[in-house]
C-alpha positions as CSV (number, residue, x, y, z in Angstrom):
1,M,215.3,80.6,73.1
2,F,218.7,81.6,74.5
3,L,217.7,85.0,75.9
4,G,214.2,84.0,77.0
5,I,214.7,80.4,78.3
6,A,218.3,79.3,78.6
7,M,219.8,82.3,80.3
8,P,216.9,82.7,82.9
9,L,216.9,79.0,83.7
10,S,220.7,79.1,84.2
11,L,220.4,82.0,86.5
12,F,217.6,80.4,88.5
13,S,219.5,77.1,88.8
14,E,222.6,78.9,90.0
15,L,220.6,80.8,92.7
16,A,218.7,77.7,93.7
17,E,221.9,75.8,94.2
18,E,223.4,78.5,96.3
19,I,220.2,78.7,98.4
20,H,220.4,75.0,99.1
21,G,224.1,75.4,100.1
22,A,223.7,78.5,102.3
23,D,220.8,80.5,103.6
24,L,222.2,83.9,102.6
25,L,224.1,84.8,99.4
26,G,227.0,87.3,99.7
27,F,225.1,90.2,98.2
28,D,221.8,89.6,99.9
29,E,222.3,91.2,103.3
30,A,224.5,94.0,101.9
31,L,221.8,95.2,99.5
32,L,219.0,94.7,102.1
33,R,220.9,96.9,104.5
34,R,221.5,99.5,101.9
35,A,217.8,99.5,101.0
36,G,216.9,100.0,104.7
37,Q,219.3,102.9,105.1
38,S,217.7,104.7,102.1
39,A,214.3,104.8,103.8
40,S,212.2,108.0,103.8
41,P,208.5,108.8,104.1
42,A,208.2,109.5,100.4
43,L,209.9,106.2,99.4
44,D,207.8,104.3,102.0
45,Q,204.7,105.4,100.2
46,A,206.1,104.8,96.7
47,M,207.2,101.3,97.6
48,L,204.1,100.4,99.5
49,L,202.1,101.4,96.4
50,A,204.4,99.3,94.2
51,S,203.9,96.3,96.5
52,D,200.2,96.7,96.4
53,L,200.1,97.1,92.6
54,G,202.3,94.0,92.3
55,Y,199.5,91.8,93.5
56,A,196.0,92.6,94.7
57,W,195.6,96.2,93.4
58,G,197.3,95.8,90.0
59,V,198.6,92.4,88.7
60,V,195.5,90.3,89.7
61,P,192.8,92.6,88.3
62,L,194.9,93.4,85.2
63,V,195.4,89.7,84.5
64,V,191.6,89.1,84.7
65,L,190.9,92.1,82.4
66,V,193.4,91.1,79.8
67,F,192.3,87.4,79.8
68,A,188.6,88.4,79.6
69,G,189.3,91.0,76.9
70,L,191.1,88.4,74.7
71,L,188.3,86.0,75.1
72,L,185.6,88.6,74.2
73,A,187.6,89.7,71.2
74,G,187.8,86.1,69.9
75,H,191.5,85.7,70.4
76,I,191.2,82.2,71.8
77,R,194.7,81.1,71.3
78,R,196.1,84.3,72.8
79,A,193.8,83.9,75.7
80,T,194.9,80.3,76.2
81,Y,198.6,81.4,76.1
82,F,198.0,84.3,78.5
83,G,196.2,82.1,81.0
84,I,198.8,79.3,80.9
85,A,201.7,81.7,81.0
86,V,200.4,83.8,84.0
87,G,198.4,81.2,85.8
88,G,201.2,78.6,85.4
89,S,203.7,81.1,86.8
90,A,201.6,81.5,89.9
91,L,201.4,77.8,90.4
92,L,205.1,77.4,89.9
93,N,205.8,80.0,92.6
94,L,203.7,78.1,95.1
95,V,205.5,74.8,94.3
96,A,208.9,76.5,94.5
97,K,208.2,78.1,97.8
98,A,207.1,74.7,99.2
99,V,210.3,73.1,97.9
100,F,212.9,75.6,99.1
101,V,211.1,76.7,102.3
102,R,213.4,79.8,102.7
103,E,212.5,82.0,105.6
104,R,212.0,85.7,104.9
105,P,214.5,88.4,106.0
106,S,214.2,89.7,109.5
107,L,216.7,92.6,109.6
108,W,214.0,95.1,110.6
109,L,210.3,95.3,111.2
110,S,208.7,95.7,107.8
111,L,205.9,98.1,106.9
112,A,204.2,95.3,105.0
113,P,205.1,92.1,106.9
114,E,204.7,88.7,105.1
115,H,204.5,85.2,106.7
116,S,204.9,82.8,103.8
117,Y,208.2,81.5,102.4
118,S,210.5,83.8,100.6
119,F,212.1,82.0,97.6
120,P,211.2,82.9,94.9
121,S,209.3,86.1,95.1
122,G,205.7,85.8,94.1
123,H,205.4,89.6,93.4
124,A,208.5,89.4,91.2
125,M,207.1,86.4,89.3
126,G,203.7,87.9,88.9
127,A,204.9,91.2,87.6
128,M,207.4,89.6,85.2
129,S,205.0,87.0,83.9
130,L,202.3,89.6,83.2
131,S,204.7,92.1,81.6
132,A,206.6,89.5,79.5
133,A,203.4,87.8,78.3
134,I,201.9,91.1,77.1
135,V,205.2,92.1,75.4
136,L,205.5,88.8,73.6
137,M,201.9,89.1,72.4
138,L,202.6,92.6,71.1
139,W,206.1,91.9,69.8
140,H,205.1,91.9,66.1
141,T,203.1,95.2,66.4
142,R,204.1,98.8,66.8
143,W,203.2,98.6,70.5
144,R,206.1,96.3,71.4
145,W,208.5,99.0,72.6
146,P,206.0,101.0,74.7
147,A,204.9,97.7,76.3
148,L,208.6,96.7,76.9
149,V,209.5,100.0,78.5
150,L,206.4,100.1,80.7
151,G,206.6,96.4,81.6
152,L,210.3,96.6,82.5
153,G,209.8,99.7,84.6
154,F,206.8,98.2,86.4
155,T,208.6,94.9,87.0
156,V,211.7,96.6,88.4
157,W,209.6,98.9,90.6
158,V,207.6,96.0,92.1
159,G,210.7,93.9,92.7
160,S,212.7,96.7,94.3
161,S,209.8,97.5,96.6
162,R,209.9,94.0,98.1
163,V,213.6,94.4,98.9
164,Y,213.0,98.0,100.2
165,L,210.2,96.7,102.5
166,G,212.5,94.0,103.8
167,V,210.3,91.1,103.0
168,H,212.5,89.5,100.3
169,Y,216.2,89.0,99.7
170,P,217.5,90.3,96.3
171,S,218.1,86.8,95.3
172,D,214.4,86.0,95.7
173,I,213.6,88.8,93.3
174,L,216.2,87.7,90.7
175,A,215.0,84.1,90.9
176,G,211.4,85.1,90.5
177,W,212.2,87.2,87.4
178,A,214.2,84.4,85.9
179,A,211.7,81.6,86.6
180,A,208.8,83.7,85.2
181,L,210.6,84.8,82.1
182,A,211.7,81.2,81.3
183,W,208.2,79.9,81.8
184,V,206.4,82.6,79.8
185,S,208.9,82.2,76.9
186,A,208.6,78.4,76.9
187,V,204.8,78.5,76.8
188,Y,205.0,81.1,74.0
189,L,207.0,78.7,71.9
190,V,204.6,75.8,72.5
191,V,201.2,77.7,72.2
192,R,202.4,80.1,69.4
193,P,199.6,82.7,70.1
194,R,200.2,84.5,66.8
195,H,199.0,81.6,64.7
196,G,195.3,81.2,64.5
197,G,192.9,81.4,67.4
198,Q,191.1,84.6,66.3
199,R,188.2,85.6,64.1
200,P,189.3,86.2,60.4
201,A,189.0,89.7,59.0
202,P,185.8,90.2,56.9
203,A,187.8,90.4,53.6
204,Q,189.8,87.3,54.4
205,A,186.6,85.5,55.4
206,G,185.0,86.4,52.2
207,A,188.0,85.3,50.2
208,D,187.9,81.9,52.0
209,D,184.2,81.4,51.3
210,A,184.7,82.2,47.6
211,G,187.5,79.7,47.4
């Protein structure tokens, strides 16, 4: 609860308060300019790919596949958890953007311009909510560490791409990660996807019938 909910919520609240008080945090412009100075053709392609995978080419189809796979496998409670965790995160992002109405950075002409509001980052929230939900569902299996490493790498790659492309402030990314992690963790504690919601193993089912 502390690592998954309290700390992320505290970070998001701190960033949100600063955003209300000033349009630009101290580290935002400095990191943006550093990212812009590191530009190269190879990095351009890598970051454009990460940005695409962070939404239409990656996160969205993967969410649909995981949700459908859980349903087809009979893991109803896990599917319910995954749908609320990831879908709810997307809705929270839309609400937060409408509340904070932060304009996007305009330090240079982006390779992938955006025209919606900036805070918090939808790409950051989507990548974090997808990765965190999968890690939590696999946490009590041998796949937890591979899922954690891959999910963390993907989430950082997507988030950094949005800063590199100049369409988000670093604080947008941090806020997106924090909000998504807190939401996904809170839903996990409520839904508890490890308890029930799936077909029993044949041996267990037979034992239950005998009883």
